[in-house]
C-alpha positions as CSV (number, residue, x, y, z in Angstrom):
1,M,8.2,10.0,-18.1
2,R,8.1,6.5,-19.3
3,R,10.6,3.9,-18.2
4,F,13.0,2.2,-20.5
5,R,11.7,-1.2,-21.6
6,F,13.6,-3.4,-24.0
7,K,11.2,-5.4,-26.1
8,L,13.7,-8.2,-26.7
9,Q,14.7,-8.5,-23.0
10,S,13.5,-12.1,-22.8
11,L,15.6,-13.0,-25.9
12,L,18.6,-11.3,-24.4
13,D,18.1,-13.2,-21.2
14,Y,17.7,-16.5,-23.1
15,R,20.9,-15.9,-25.1
16,R,22.8,-14.9,-22.0
17,R,21.8,-18.2,-20.3
18,L,22.7,-20.1,-23.5
19,K,26.1,-18.4,-23.5
20,E,26.6,-19.2,-19.9
21,Q,25.7,-22.9,-20.5
22,W,28.3,-23.1,-23.3
23,E,30.9,-21.4,-21.0
24,T,30.2,-24.1,-18.4
25,A,30.3,-26.9,-21.0
26,T,33.5,-25.6,-22.4
27,A,35.1,-25.5,-19.0
28,A,34.0,-29.0,-18.3
29,A,35.4,-30.1,-21.7
30,V,38.7,-28.5,-20.8
31,Q,38.8,-30.4,-17.5
32,A,37.8,-33.6,-19.3
33,L,40.6,-33.1,-21.8
34,I,43.2,-32.4,-19.1
35,Q,42.1,-35.5,-17.2
36,A,42.2,-37.7,-20.3
37,E,45.7,-36.4,-21.2
38,R,46.8,-36.9,-17.6
39,T,45.6,-40.5,-17.7
40,L,47.3,-41.1,-21.0
41,Q,50.6,-39.7,-19.6
42,Q,50.2,-42.0,-16.6
43,L,49.6,-45.0,-18.8
44,N,52.7,-44.1,-21.0
45,S,54.8,-43.7,-17.8
46,T,53.6,-47.1,-16.5
47,W,54.3,-48.7,-19.9
48,Q,57.9,-47.2,-19.9
49,Q,58.6,-48.4,-16.4
50,S,57.2,-51.8,-17.2
51,V,59.5,-52.1,-20.3
52,E,62.5,-51.1,-18.2
53,A,61.6,-53.7,-15.6
54,F,61.2,-56.3,-18.4
55,Y,64.6,-55.5,-19.8
56,R,66.1,-55.8,-16.3
57,Q,64.4,-59.2,-15.9
58,Q,66.0,-60.2,-19.2
59,Q,69.4,-59.7,-17.7
60,Q,68.7,-62.5,-15.3
61,A,67.7,-66.1,-15.9
62,V,63.9,-66.1,-15.8
63,A,61.4,-68.7,-16.7
64,A,59.5,-68.4,-20.0
65,E,56.3,-68.0,-18.0
66,V,57.5,-64.7,-16.6
67,Y,58.3,-63.5,-20.2
68,D,54.8,-64.5,-21.2
69,H,53.3,-62.5,-18.3
70,Y,55.3,-59.4,-19.2
71,H,54.3,-59.8,-22.8
72,Q,50.6,-60.1,-21.9
73,Y,50.8,-57.2,-19.5
74,L,52.7,-54.9,-22.0
75,T,50.2,-55.8,-24.7
76,K,47.3,-54.9,-22.4
77,L,49.0,-51.6,-21.5
78,K,49.5,-50.8,-25.2
79,N,45.8,-51.5,-25.9
80,E,44.8,-49.3,-22.9
81,I,47.1,-46.5,-24.3
82,A,45.6,-46.8,-27.7
83,A,42.1,-46.6,-26.2
84,Q,43.1,-43.6,-24.1
85,Q,44.5,-41.9,-27.2
86,V,41.1,-42.3,-28.8
87,R,39.5,-40.8,-25.7
88,V,41.9,-37.8,-25.8
89,E,41.1,-37.2,-29.5
90,Q,37.4,-37.4,-28.7
91,A,37.9,-34.9,-25.8
92,H,39.8,-32.6,-28.2
93,K,36.9,-32.8,-30.7
94,H,34.3,-32.2,-28.0
95,L,36.3,-29.2,-26.7
96,E,36.5,-27.7,-30.2
97,E,32.8,-28.2,-30.7
98,C,32.0,-26.5,-27.3
99,R,34.3,-23.6,-28.2
100,R,32.6,-23.2,-31.6
101,K,29.1,-23.3,-29.9
102,L,30.3,-20.8,-27.3
103,Q,31.6,-18.5,-30.0
104,D,28.3,-18.7,-31.8
105,A,26.3,-18.1,-28.6
106,T,28.5,-15.2,-27.7
107,K,28.1,-13.6,-31.1
108,D,24.3,-14.1,-30.9
109,Y,24.2,-12.6,-27.5
110,K,26.3,-9.6,-28.5
111,V,24.0,-8.9,-31.5
112,V,20.9,-8.5,-29.2
113,E,23.0,-6.6,-26.6
114,K,24.0,-4.2,-29.3
115,I,20.4,-3.7,-30.2
116,K,19.6,-3.0,-26.6
117,E,22.4,-0.4,-26.4
118,H,21.1,1.4,-29.5
119,E,17.6,1.4,-28.1
120,W,18.9,2.7,-24.8
121,E,20.7,5.5,-26.6
122,R,17.6,6.4,-28.6
123,Y,15.5,6.3,-25.3
124,C,18.0,8.7,-23.7
125,Q,17.9,11.1,-26.7
126,E,14.0,11.0,-26.5
127,M,14.1,11.7,-22.8
128,L,16.5,14.6,-23.2
129,A,14.4,16.0,-26.0
130,A,11.3,15.7,-23.9
131,E,13.0,17.3,-20.9
132,Q,14.3,20.1,-23.1
133,K,10.8,20.7,-24.5
134,M,9.4,20.8,-21.0
135,L,12.0,23.2,-19.9
136,D,11.4,25.4,-22.9
137,E,7.7,25.4,-22.2
138,I,8.3,26.4,-18.5
139,G,10.7,29.1,-19.6
140,Q,8.2,30.4,-22.1
141,Q,5.4,30.4,-19.5
142,N,7.6,32.2,-17.0
143,Y,8.5,34.8,-19.7
144,L,4.8,35.3,-20.6
145,R,3.9,35.7,-16.9
146,A,6.7,38.2,-16.4
147,L,5.3,40.3,-19.3
148,S,1.8,40.2,-17.9
């Protein structure tokens, strides 16, 4: 009896590896997004604390130089927050791209996997038919010997 050999096995293996690569890339993109959002949250928190400290400073008599430093610092923080928001948006776009590629790779893999399943079923049917034919021949030979 011949062994089952899937002719498209190398394609199936390639598509499996591609799917796994996109799974890894998607997981990395999720982590990058989480980190970017965490950094944005920290920057927003720092900005909020700095604004509160600035308002507390305004309650006291403070030199104009201190106000200028606060203004520069808060402006710098706002610029960092804006830049981080852009990075978060980019991380979102990258994650969506990875998810789309993963979905495509998974679909491509499943197509070839389905072909393999159909070929396996056909192989099993052929093997069962061959086995049944062999058993019929053995039964027929035994019957003919018993008659002789």
